[in-house]
C-alpha positions as CSV (number, residue, x, y, z in Angstrom):
1,M,-10.2,-6.2,-39.0
2,I,-9.3,-2.9,-37.2
3,N,-9.8,0.1,-39.5
4,F,-7.8,3.2,-38.6
5,I,-8.9,6.5,-40.1
6,I,-6.4,9.3,-39.6
7,V,-6.9,13.0,-40.5
8,D,-4.3,15.7,-40.1
9,D,-3.5,18.6,-42.4
10,N,0.2,18.2,-41.6
11,C,2.0,15.5,-43.6
12,M,4.6,15.0,-41.0
13,W,2.0,14.1,-38.3
14,L,0.2,11.8,-40.7
15,E,3.4,9.9,-41.3
16,Q,4.3,9.8,-37.6
17,V,0.9,8.5,-36.5
18,S,0.9,6.0,-39.3
19,S,4.3,4.7,-38.3
20,I,3.2,4.5,-34.6
21,I,0.2,2.4,-35.6
22,D,2.3,0.0,-37.7
23,K,4.7,-0.4,-34.8
24,I,1.9,-1.2,-32.4
25,M,-0.1,-3.5,-34.7
26,L,2.9,-5.5,-35.8
27,K,3.3,-6.7,-32.2
28,N,-0.4,-7.8,-32.0
29,N,-2.4,-10.5,-33.7
30,F,-4.9,-8.2,-35.3
31,D,-5.5,-7.6,-39.0
32,Y,-5.7,-3.9,-39.6
33,N,-6.1,-1.3,-42.3
34,K,-5.1,2.4,-42.4
35,K,-6.5,5.3,-44.4
36,T,-5.1,8.8,-44.1
37,F,-6.5,12.1,-45.1
38,L,-5.1,15.7,-45.1
39,E,-8.6,17.2,-44.9
40,Y,-12.2,16.4,-44.0
41,D,-13.0,16.3,-47.7
42,Q,-15.6,14.4,-49.7
43,K,-13.3,11.3,-50.0
44,F,-13.0,11.2,-46.2
45,K,-16.7,11.5,-45.7
46,E,-17.4,8.7,-48.2
47,Y,-14.9,6.5,-46.5
48,S,-16.3,7.4,-43.1
49,N,-19.8,6.4,-44.2
50,S,-18.6,3.0,-45.6
51,N,-19.6,-0.2,-43.8
52,L,-16.5,-1.1,-41.8
53,D,-16.1,-2.8,-38.5
54,N,-14.0,-1.6,-35.6
55,K,-13.3,1.9,-36.8
56,I,-10.7,3.9,-34.9
57,Y,-10.6,7.6,-35.8
58,I,-7.5,9.7,-35.0
59,L,-8.6,13.2,-35.8
60,D,-7.1,16.6,-36.0
61,I,-9.3,19.1,-34.1
62,K,-8.6,22.0,-36.5
63,T,-7.6,21.8,-40.2
64,S,-7.4,24.6,-42.7
65,K,-11.0,24.0,-43.8
66,E,-13.0,22.1,-41.1
67,N,-13.4,21.8,-37.4
68,G,-12.9,18.2,-36.2
69,I,-15.4,18.6,-33.4
70,D,-18.1,19.2,-35.9
71,I,-16.9,16.2,-37.9
72,A,-17.1,14.0,-34.8
73,R,-20.7,15.1,-34.2
74,E,-21.5,14.0,-37.7
75,I,-19.8,10.7,-37.2
76,R,-21.8,10.1,-34.0
77,K,-25.1,10.7,-35.8
78,K,-24.5,7.6,-37.9
79,D,-22.0,5.5,-35.8
80,N,-22.1,5.3,-32.0
81,D,-19.6,2.4,-31.8
82,A,-16.5,3.9,-33.6
83,I,-13.6,5.0,-31.4
84,I,-12.7,8.7,-31.7
85,I,-9.3,10.1,-30.5
86,F,-8.3,13.7,-31.0
87,L,-4.7,14.5,-31.7
88,T,-4.2,18.2,-31.5
89,A,-1.9,21.1,-30.6
90,Y,-5.1,23.1,-29.5
91,E,-5.2,22.0,-25.9
92,E,-7.8,24.7,-25.0
93,Y,-10.4,22.6,-26.9
94,G,-10.2,19.8,-24.3
95,N,-13.0,20.9,-22.0
96,K,-15.2,21.8,-25.0
97,I,-14.8,18.3,-26.4
98,L,-15.6,16.5,-23.2
99,K,-18.7,18.6,-22.6
100,S,-20.1,18.6,-26.1
101,L,-19.2,15.0,-27.1
102,L,-19.7,12.4,-24.5
103,N,-18.6,9.4,-26.6
104,I,-15.0,10.5,-27.3
105,Y,-12.3,8.1,-26.2
106,G,-9.8,10.9,-25.4
107,M,-7.6,13.7,-26.5
108,I,-3.8,13.5,-27.0
109,S,-1.7,16.7,-27.1
110,K,0.9,17.0,-29.8
111,C,3.0,18.7,-27.1
112,D,3.2,15.5,-25.0
113,N,4.8,12.1,-25.7
114,V,2.5,11.3,-28.5
115,E,4.0,7.8,-29.3
116,S,3.6,6.6,-25.7
117,M,0.1,8.0,-25.2
118,L,-1.2,6.8,-28.5
119,E,0.3,3.3,-27.9
120,Q,-1.4,3.1,-24.5
121,S,-4.7,4.2,-26.0
122,I,-4.6,1.8,-28.9
123,L,-3.6,-1.2,-26.7
124,T,-6.5,-0.5,-24.4
125,I,-8.9,-0.3,-27.3
126,L,-7.5,-3.6,-28.8
127,E,-8.1,-5.3,-25.5
128,R,-11.7,-4.1,-25.4
129,I,-12.3,-5.3,-29.0
130,N,-10.7,-8.6,-28.1
131,N,-12.8,-9.0,-25.1
132,S,-16.1,-8.1,-26.9
133,N,-16.5,-11.7,-28.1
134,K,-16.3,-13.2,-24.6
135,A,-19.3,-14.2,-22.5
136,I,-20.5,-14.7,-18.9
137,K,-21.7,-18.2,-18.1
138,I,-24.4,-18.6,-15.4
139,E,-24.9,-22.2,-14.3
140,D,-27.7,-23.7,-12.1
141,T,-28.9,-27.2,-11.5
142,S,-30.9,-27.4,-14.8
143,S,-29.2,-25.1,-17.3
144,I,-26.3,-23.0,-18.4
145,L,-27.0,-19.4,-19.5
146,V,-24.4,-17.8,-21.8
147,I,-24.6,-14.0,-22.1
148,P,-22.2,-12.2,-24.5
149,L,-20.2,-9.6,-22.5
150,S,-20.8,-7.2,-25.4
151,N,-24.5,-7.3,-24.5
152,I,-24.1,-6.5,-20.8
153,L,-24.3,-2.9,-19.6
154,Y,-24.1,-3.4,-15.9
155,I,-25.0,-5.7,-13.0
156,T,-26.9,-4.6,-9.9
157,I,-28.7,-6.1,-6.9
158,D,-32.4,-6.6,-6.3
159,G,-32.6,-6.4,-2.5
160,K,-36.1,-7.8,-2.2
161,K,-35.4,-10.9,-4.4
162,R,-31.8,-11.1,-3.1
163,K,-30.6,-11.7,-6.7
164,A,-28.2,-10.1,-9.1
165,I,-29.8,-8.4,-12.1
166,I,-27.7,-8.5,-15.3
167,M,-28.9,-5.5,-17.4
168,T,-28.5,-6.0,-21.1
169,D,-29.6,-4.0,-24.1
170,S,-32.8,-5.9,-24.5
171,K,-33.7,-7.6,-21.2
172,N,-32.9,-8.0,-17.4
173,I,-31.6,-11.4,-16.3
174,Y,-31.8,-12.5,-12.7
175,C,-29.4,-14.9,-11.1
176,K,-28.2,-16.1,-7.7
177,K,-24.8,-14.5,-7.8
178,T,-23.1,-11.7,-5.8
179,L,-21.5,-8.6,-7.3
180,D,-18.2,-9.7,-5.7
181,Y,-18.5,-13.0,-7.7
182,F,-18.8,-11.1,-11.0
183,E,-16.1,-8.5,-10.2
184,K,-13.6,-11.2,-9.2
185,K,-14.6,-13.6,-12.0
186,Y,-14.4,-11.0,-14.8
187,P,-11.9,-8.4,-13.7
188,N,-11.0,-7.4,-17.2
189,F,-14.5,-6.3,-18.1
190,L,-16.4,-5.4,-14.9
191,V,-15.5,-2.6,-12.5
192,R,-17.2,-1.6,-9.3
193,T,-18.8,1.9,-9.4
194,H,-21.1,1.6,-6.4
195,K,-21.7,-0.8,-3.5
196,S,-24.6,-2.2,-5.4
197,C,-23.3,-2.0,-9.0
198,V,-20.6,-3.2,-11.3
199,V,-20.4,-2.0,-14.9
200,N,-19.1,-3.3,-18.2
201,I,-16.2,-0.9,-18.8
202,N,-16.4,-1.7,-22.5
203,R,-19.9,-0.3,-22.8
204,T,-19.3,3.0,-20.9
205,I,-18.6,6.3,-22.5
206,N,-18.5,8.7,-19.6
207,F,-18.3,8.8,-15.8
208,D,-19.7,12.0,-14.5
209,F,-18.6,12.1,-10.9
210,K,-20.1,15.5,-10.3
211,S,-23.6,14.3,-11.1
212,Q,-22.8,10.7,-10.2
213,I,-24.1,9.4,-13.5
214,I,-22.6,6.7,-15.8
215,Y,-23.4,7.0,-19.5
216,F,-23.4,4.0,-21.8
217,N,-22.8,3.7,-25.6
218,N,-26.5,2.8,-26.2
219,K,-27.5,6.3,-24.9
220,S,-28.7,5.0,-21.6
221,S,-27.5,6.1,-18.2
222,I,-27.6,5.2,-14.5
223,E,-27.1,7.0,-11.2
224,L,-25.0,4.4,-9.5
225,L,-21.6,6.1,-9.3
226,S,-19.9,6.7,-6.0
227,K,-16.8,8.9,-5.5
228,K,-15.5,6.1,-3.3
229,Y,-14.5,4.1,-6.5
230,K,-13.2,7.1,-8.5
231,D,-9.5,6.1,-8.3
232,K,-10.2,2.5,-9.2
233,I,-12.3,3.5,-12.2
234,K,-9.6,6.0,-13.4
235,E,-7.0,3.3,-13.1
236,R,-9.1,1.0,-15.2
237,L,-9.7,3.6,-17.9
238,S,-6.0,4.4,-18.2
239,G,-5.4,0.8,-19.2
């Protein structure tokens, strides 16, 4: 079940966003639910704290009573997996959001083509959710190792052992495969970020090309980001 949580203090925008979601979801084989709020009130906070899977927040940055950035910070204290999209007319907040909240999916301006941009974002998110149940299979002469893709952060190379290292949340797994193999075998999930690294695009939350750091949704990070792959990464992130 996909759970959309929409907040905007303008009824017209609430109805428009709700209609866009219905149009998109009716074309896809996902069960979904929508909950709309005019304000970040107690009912919103109670619903936000409820135990729901696959939450997608579409939030107004500034309502009459609250600042959506502060609300997003509160959400992140309890839930690092939910998707957060800001829909706003306050474009000047963009840099502030990106700097203060790493794990934000993006910001859509109400001055742009909202329907097209929101549809593109939601379809990309649905693809990630759909892919999260898939796995990488590593076979050798005596066994088959199955690793859920949702557990994989990135894959790099151990030059001394001449093996690939699959880095997961809990352990490192060595195998005799190349990065080219993984990149070509699982192109919907893995993207090259460095000559010695491919990352699981579904686990990343920020690519800082200035510092050459990749941040993951388990609060870890690596310095295996080359500007050489910037265009390719941007293409993948845009869906």
